[in-house]
C-alpha positions as CSV (number, residue, x, y, z in Angstrom):
1,M,63.4,-70.1,-1.7
2,N,60.0,-68.6,-1.2
3,S,56.9,-70.5,-1.8
4,L,54.7,-67.7,-3.0
5,S,54.5,-66.7,-6.8
6,L,54.7,-63.3,-7.8
7,D,54.4,-63.4,-11.8
8,W,51.9,-61.0,-11.9
9,V,54.2,-58.6,-10.2
10,D,55.8,-55.1,-11.3
11,P,59.7,-56.8,-11.8
12,G,60.8,-54.3,-10.2
13,V,58.3,-54.4,-6.8
14,R,58.9,-58.6,-7.4
15,R,62.4,-58.3,-6.6
16,I,62.0,-56.6,-2.9
17,L,59.5,-58.8,-2.4
18,D,60.8,-61.9,-3.1
19,R,64.4,-60.5,-1.4
20,A,62.2,-60.4,2.1
21,L,60.4,-63.6,1.6
22,D,64.3,-64.9,1.5
23,G,65.0,-63.7,4.7
24,A,67.0,-60.8,3.3
25,E,67.1,-57.5,5.1
26,L,65.4,-54.6,3.0
27,S,67.7,-51.7,2.4
28,V,65.8,-47.9,3.0
29,E,65.9,-47.4,-0.9
30,E,64.0,-50.9,-1.0
31,G,61.5,-49.8,1.7
32,I,60.8,-46.5,0.2
33,R,60.4,-47.9,-3.2
34,L,57.1,-49.7,-1.1
35,T,55.7,-47.0,-0.1
36,E,54.8,-45.7,-3.8
37,V,52.8,-49.5,-4.3
38,T,49.4,-49.4,-5.4
39,G,46.5,-51.8,-7.0
40,R,48.0,-54.9,-7.6
41,E,51.6,-54.0,-6.6
42,L,49.8,-53.2,-2.6
43,H,47.8,-56.5,-2.5
44,A,51.3,-58.4,-3.7
45,L,53.0,-56.0,-0.5
46,C,50.4,-57.5,1.8
47,L,50.7,-60.9,0.6
48,V,54.0,-61.1,1.3
49,A,53.6,-59.4,5.0
50,D,51.0,-61.7,6.0
51,E,52.9,-64.6,5.1
52,M,55.9,-63.4,7.2
53,R,53.5,-62.7,9.7
54,R,52.2,-66.4,9.6
55,R,56.3,-67.8,9.6
56,Q,57.5,-64.8,11.9
57,V,55.0,-65.4,14.9
58,G,52.4,-67.7,13.5
59,E,48.7,-67.5,14.0
60,V,47.9,-66.3,17.1
61,V,46.6,-62.8,17.3
62,T,47.7,-61.8,21.3
63,Y,46.1,-58.9,23.3
64,V,46.8,-57.6,26.6
65,V,43.9,-57.1,29.9
66,N,45.2,-53.2,30.7
67,R,43.6,-49.7,31.7
68,N,44.8,-46.6,31.1
69,I,45.6,-44.1,33.6
70,N,46.6,-40.5,32.0
71,F,46.8,-38.7,35.8
72,T,46.8,-35.3,34.8
73,N,46.5,-33.3,31.1
74,V,48.4,-30.5,32.1
75,C,51.5,-29.7,30.2
76,I,54.5,-27.0,29.7
77,K,54.9,-28.3,25.9
78,H,53.0,-27.0,23.2
79,C,53.0,-29.5,20.5
80,T,51.0,-29.0,17.8
81,F,49.2,-32.3,17.5
82,C,48.8,-32.7,20.4
83,A,44.8,-31.9,21.5
84,F,45.3,-34.0,24.7
85,S,47.3,-31.5,26.9
86,R,46.3,-28.2,28.9
87,D,48.1,-25.1,30.1
88,H,48.2,-24.9,34.0
89,R,45.9,-21.5,33.8
90,E,43.2,-23.4,31.2
91,E,39.8,-24.3,32.9
92,E,40.4,-28.1,31.4
93,G,43.2,-28.9,33.3
94,Y,42.7,-31.7,35.6
95,F,45.6,-33.3,38.0
96,L,44.5,-37.3,39.5
97,P,45.2,-37.7,43.6
98,M,47.9,-40.3,43.7
99,D,44.9,-41.5,45.6
100,E,42.9,-42.1,42.6
101,V,45.3,-43.4,40.9
102,I,45.8,-46.2,42.9
103,R,42.0,-46.5,43.4
104,R,42.4,-47.0,39.7
105,A,44.9,-49.4,39.6
106,V,43.4,-51.4,42.5
107,E,39.9,-51.4,40.2
108,A,41.4,-52.8,37.0
109,W,43.1,-55.5,38.9
110,E,40.1,-56.6,40.1
111,L,38.8,-56.6,36.6
112,G,41.4,-58.8,35.7
113,A,43.8,-56.3,34.4
114,T,47.7,-56.9,34.3
115,E,49.0,-54.4,33.1
116,V,48.4,-50.0,34.0
117,C,49.9,-47.5,31.4
118,I,50.6,-44.3,32.6
119,Q,51.1,-41.4,30.7
120,A,50.7,-37.8,31.2
121,G,51.5,-34.1,30.5
122,L,54.5,-32.5,32.1
123,P,52.9,-30.4,34.7
124,P,55.3,-27.7,36.2
125,K,53.9,-28.7,39.7
126,I,55.8,-31.8,39.8
127,D,59.5,-33.1,40.1
128,G,61.1,-36.1,39.3
129,A,60.1,-38.2,42.8
130,Y,56.4,-37.9,41.5
131,Y,57.3,-40.7,39.4
132,V,59.2,-43.0,41.5
133,D,57.0,-42.5,44.0
134,L,53.6,-43.3,41.8
135,C,55.4,-46.7,41.0
136,R,56.4,-47.6,44.5
137,A,52.2,-46.1,45.8
138,I,51.1,-48.6,43.1
139,K,53.4,-51.3,43.7
140,T,52.6,-51.2,46.7
141,A,48.8,-51.7,46.4
142,V,48.4,-54.5,43.9
143,P,52.4,-56.2,44.0
144,E,51.2,-58.1,41.1
145,M,50.7,-55.2,38.7
146,H,53.0,-54.5,35.7
147,L,53.6,-50.9,35.6
148,H,54.2,-49.8,31.6
149,A,54.8,-46.5,32.8
150,F,56.4,-42.9,31.5
151,S,57.2,-42.0,27.8
152,P,61.0,-41.5,27.3
153,E,59.5,-37.2,27.3
154,E,58.5,-38.0,31.0
155,V,61.9,-39.7,31.7
156,L,63.8,-36.8,30.7
157,Y,61.8,-34.8,32.6
158,G,61.7,-36.6,35.6
159,A,65.6,-37.0,35.7
160,T,66.5,-33.3,34.7
161,R,64.1,-32.2,37.4
162,S,65.6,-34.6,40.0
163,G,69.0,-33.7,38.9
164,M,70.4,-37.1,37.9
165,A,71.7,-38.5,34.9
166,I,69.2,-40.7,32.6
167,P,70.6,-43.8,33.5
168,E,70.5,-43.1,37.2
169,F,66.9,-41.5,36.9
170,L,65.4,-44.7,35.4
171,G,67.5,-47.1,38.1
172,V,65.8,-45.4,40.8
173,L,62.4,-46.0,38.8
174,R,63.0,-49.7,38.1
175,A,63.8,-50.3,42.1
176,A,60.5,-48.5,42.9
177,G,58.6,-50.7,40.3
178,L,58.9,-50.1,36.8
179,G,58.2,-52.5,34.8
180,S,58.2,-51.4,31.0
181,L,58.3,-48.0,28.8
182,P,55.9,-47.0,26.0
183,G,57.9,-45.8,23.4
184,T,55.9,-43.1,23.0
185,S,56.8,-39.2,21.6
186,A,58.8,-41.0,19.4
187,E,56.4,-39.4,16.2
188,I,58.8,-39.0,13.4
189,L,62.0,-39.6,14.6
190,D,63.6,-37.4,11.7
191,Q,64.8,-33.8,13.3
192,E,63.6,-31.4,11.2
193,I,60.0,-32.8,11.0
194,R,60.0,-32.5,14.7
195,D,60.9,-29.3,14.9
196,V,57.9,-28.2,12.8
197,I,55.4,-30.1,15.0
198,A,57.0,-29.9,18.2
199,R,59.7,-27.6,18.1
200,G,61.1,-28.0,22.1
201,R,60.2,-31.5,22.0
202,I,62.4,-34.4,23.0
203,T,64.9,-34.6,20.2
204,V,65.5,-37.5,17.7
205,R,69.1,-38.0,20.0
206,Q,67.9,-37.7,23.2
207,W,64.6,-40.0,22.4
208,T,67.3,-43.1,21.8
209,E,69.5,-42.0,24.9
210,V,66.2,-42.6,26.9
211,I,65.4,-45.6,24.9
212,T,68.7,-47.6,24.9
213,A,69.4,-46.7,28.6
214,A,66.3,-48.0,29.5
215,H,67.5,-51.6,27.3
216,A,70.7,-51.4,28.8
217,Q,69.0,-51.7,32.5
218,G,66.8,-54.7,31.3
219,I,63.9,-52.3,30.9
220,R,62.0,-53.4,28.1
221,T,60.2,-51.1,26.0
222,T,57.0,-50.9,22.8
223,S,58.5,-48.0,19.7
224,T,55.9,-46.1,18.0
225,I,55.5,-44.0,14.7
226,M,52.8,-41.3,14.3
227,Y,52.1,-40.5,10.7
228,G,49.8,-38.8,8.9
229,H,50.9,-35.5,8.9
230,I,54.0,-33.1,7.2
231,E,55.9,-36.4,6.5
232,R,56.8,-38.0,3.7
233,P,57.0,-41.9,3.1
234,E,60.8,-41.7,3.1
235,H,60.2,-40.6,6.6
236,W,58.6,-43.6,7.8
237,V,61.4,-46.1,6.1
238,R,63.8,-44.4,7.8
239,H,62.4,-44.2,11.1
240,M,62.2,-47.8,11.1
241,D,65.7,-48.2,10.1
242,L,66.4,-46.1,13.0
243,L,64.7,-48.5,15.1
244,R,65.9,-52.2,13.3
245,S,69.5,-50.6,14.4
246,I,68.8,-50.0,18.2
247,Q,67.2,-53.4,18.0
248,K,70.4,-54.8,16.3
249,D,72.2,-53.5,19.2
250,T,69.6,-53.6,22.0
251,G,67.0,-56.4,21.7
252,G,64.8,-54.3,24.1
253,F,61.6,-53.3,22.0
254,T,58.6,-55.4,22.7
255,E,56.5,-54.4,20.0
256,F,56.1,-51.7,16.9
257,V,53.1,-49.6,16.9
258,P,51.8,-47.2,13.9
259,L,49.7,-44.4,15.3
260,S,48.4,-42.7,12.5
261,L,47.2,-38.9,13.2
262,I,43.8,-38.6,14.8
263,H,43.6,-34.8,13.3
264,Y,40.2,-33.4,14.0
265,E,40.9,-31.2,17.6
266,A,44.3,-31.6,16.5
267,P,45.6,-27.6,16.8
268,M,47.9,-28.2,13.8
269,Y,45.2,-28.6,11.9
270,Q,42.4,-27.6,13.4
271,R,43.8,-24.1,14.4
272,G,46.1,-24.1,10.8
273,L,48.7,-23.7,13.0
274,V,51.0,-26.1,10.4
275,P,51.4,-25.4,6.8
276,G,50.8,-28.4,5.0
277,V,49.1,-30.8,8.1
278,R,47.2,-33.6,6.0
279,P,43.7,-34.8,7.9
280,G,45.4,-38.3,9.2
281,A,46.5,-41.0,7.3
282,T,44.7,-42.3,4.2
283,G,43.6,-45.8,4.1
284,L,46.0,-47.3,1.7
285,E,48.5,-45.6,4.0
286,V,47.5,-47.3,7.1
287,V,47.7,-50.5,5.1
288,R,51.4,-49.6,3.6
289,M,52.5,-48.7,7.4
290,H,51.8,-52.1,9.1
291,A,52.7,-54.4,5.8
292,L,55.9,-52.4,5.5
293,A,57.1,-52.9,9.0
294,R,56.3,-56.1,9.1
295,L,59.0,-56.4,6.1
296,M,61.1,-53.7,7.7
297,L,61.0,-54.8,11.4
298,G,59.4,-58.0,11.8
299,P,62.8,-59.9,12.2
300,G,64.1,-58.2,15.2
301,I,60.6,-56.8,16.0
302,R,58.0,-59.3,15.6
303,N,55.2,-57.9,17.5
304,I,53.4,-55.5,15.2
305,Q,50.4,-54.4,16.5
306,C,47.3,-52.6,14.7
307,S,45.8,-50.0,17.0
308,W,42.0,-50.4,17.3
309,V,41.7,-46.7,18.9
310,K,43.4,-45.2,16.2
311,E,42.1,-47.5,13.3
312,G,38.4,-48.8,14.3
313,P,37.9,-52.5,15.1
314,K,37.1,-53.3,11.7
315,L,40.1,-51.6,10.3
316,A,43.0,-53.3,12.7
317,Q,40.8,-56.4,11.6
318,L,42.0,-56.3,8.0
319,L,45.4,-55.2,9.2
320,L,45.6,-58.5,10.9
321,G,46.1,-59.9,7.1
322,C,48.2,-57.4,6.9
323,G,51.3,-57.8,8.6
324,A,49.6,-57.7,12.3
325,N,49.7,-59.9,14.5
326,D,48.8,-57.7,18.0
327,L,45.2,-55.7,18.7
328,G,46.9,-53.8,21.7
329,G,44.8,-53.5,25.2
330,T,41.2,-53.4,26.0
331,L,42.5,-49.6,27.6
332,I,39.2,-48.9,30.2
333,N,40.4,-45.7,29.9
334,E,41.3,-43.8,26.8
335,S,42.0,-39.8,26.7
336,I,44.6,-39.0,24.5
337,S,43.1,-40.4,21.1
338,T,39.6,-39.3,22.3
339,S,40.4,-35.6,23.2
340,A,41.5,-35.2,19.6
341,G,38.4,-36.7,18.2
342,A,38.3,-40.7,17.9
343,G,35.3,-41.9,17.8
344,H,35.9,-45.7,18.5
345,G,35.3,-46.0,22.1
346,Q,37.7,-46.5,25.7
347,L,37.1,-49.6,26.5
348,V,36.8,-53.3,23.9
349,P,36.5,-56.0,26.1
350,P,38.0,-59.2,26.2
351,A,35.4,-61.1,24.3
352,E,35.4,-58.6,21.1
353,L,39.2,-59.1,21.3
354,R,38.7,-62.2,20.7
355,R,35.5,-62.6,18.2
356,M,38.2,-60.0,16.0
357,A,40.7,-62.1,15.7
358,R,38.5,-65.7,15.4
359,E,36.6,-63.5,12.4
360,A,40.1,-62.8,10.6
361,G,40.7,-66.4,10.9
362,R,43.1,-66.5,13.8
363,V,43.9,-68.1,17.0
364,P,43.1,-65.1,20.0
365,A,45.3,-65.0,23.0
366,R,46.0,-63.1,26.2
367,R,49.0,-62.3,26.9
368,T,51.4,-60.4,29.4
369,T,52.7,-56.6,28.4
370,L,56.3,-58.5,27.5
371,Y,54.6,-60.8,25.3
372,D,54.7,-63.8,27.5
373,L,50.9,-65.6,26.4
374,V,48.8,-66.2,29.6
375,T,45.6,-68.2,27.7
376,V,45.6,-69.4,23.8
377,Y,41.9,-69.7,23.3
378,H,41.7,-72.8,20.3
379,R,38.1,-72.8,20.8
380,E,35.4,-70.6,21.7
381,E,34.4,-72.8,25.1
382,E,37.8,-72.6,26.5
383,D,37.1,-68.4,26.9
384,E,37.3,-66.8,30.0
385,D,34.1,-64.9,31.4
386,S,35.7,-61.0,32.0
387,P,33.7,-58.6,34.1
388,L,35.0,-56.4,31.7
389,D,32.5,-58.4,29.0
390,H,29.6,-57.1,31.0
391,V,30.2,-53.4,31.0
392,E,26.6,-51.8,29.1
393,D,28.6,-48.0,29.7
394,A,32.1,-47.6,29.9
395,E,32.0,-43.8,30.7
396,A,29.2,-44.2,33.4
397,R,31.5,-46.9,34.8
398,F,35.0,-45.8,34.5
399,G,34.9,-42.1,33.7
400,S,36.0,-40.5,30.8
401,Y,38.3,-37.4,29.3
402,R,35.3,-35.6,28.5
403,R,34.0,-35.8,32.2
404,L,37.5,-34.9,33.5
405,T,38.3,-31.7,31.7
406,A,34.1,-30.1,32.5
407,S,34.6,-31.4,36.1
408,S,36.4,-29.3,38.9
409,E,36.6,-32.6,41.3
410,F,40.5,-32.9,39.9
411,R,40.9,-29.5,38.8
412,F,44.4,-28.6,39.0
413,L,46.0,-25.8,40.5
414,H,49.6,-24.2,40.1
415,P,51.1,-24.2,43.3
416,A,51.3,-20.0,42.7
417,R,47.1,-20.8,42.4
418,T,46.3,-22.8,45.5
419,P,45.0,-21.4,48.3
420,S,47.0,-20.6,51.1
421,P,45.9,-22.4,54.4
422,A,44.9,-19.1,56.1
423,S,42.7,-18.1,53.3
């Protein structure tokens, strides 16, 4: 039996929450009912989610020291939610040379990062061998760096361009040094919704194929959801139910990351490309999403991350009391949310992440990409001094998406536009 008294809660909602506290798996219908709660029932949902977080992962709040490297914004797809990508004919398209990617990875290692997260557009310029060569080059330069790289969309693209089956291509990537995959390009795992917001995007079936093929080879992945556009709450629950089913079969997910739409520069909102699109999730939707994720997914996917990039540090801190137990990474460079209009910066240093956790009454801990604990900081005097804690201007130090798109230094040139040696 559970130890929380919920006599003050609506009887129908109370029955669902009591079942969660007793360790029962919530049905899709029960999950949908919880997406409707407001007022006192919403407070009860958060209280129960926080209790289940305590039981499942304890009082530790984790973070990873990492760097994002988005090596190109050029993409053959035209997803209406994406403000990051550029067509190969646009002047703002960039492509980082491999030497520059390696330089950034080495710099990250020297600054204490243990992970580089590599995701990008799908440029017409490359084939699947590029992804393999990139892995091998980074691991040669920084052998101990964990490569958390390539969305399922990129894996599908690389496999297709290489003429390989997805499992074969994943095996080649793993042999070249790939450590884990971001479970992005999921958006909403409902094909009707995907066909509206991103026609031609990787399908639900293909996304599931890439993820399960990765898990079968021992390649762990994250899992994500993007919400706050045209989806309805029942889509959230069915999305989580699919993730829960995959996790039962494979055990390969390390975390679940809710990502609310940053709408300001998203083409489907700014240019009115998708009728009925909302201006991102409301604050209450963000709270419901994280609390619901803990109840629906927590038994199988124990780590629920709150994104300071999407929600800002203050709301992310609040979400630590609504079921979340991870603050994500330092990032150092952030391009995708920034391009969409996110205003919360590209770097939160380790000391700040620890402060956020402590102010929430929790114990901060540095982790690896795969959630092995590196250091648990029980007391402030145990804190380590990181070079990232002393960066005063992250954009000046590390560059930014704005500077990349405005500069000609790494301008993308389509093969057909590249000057010939004789010219």
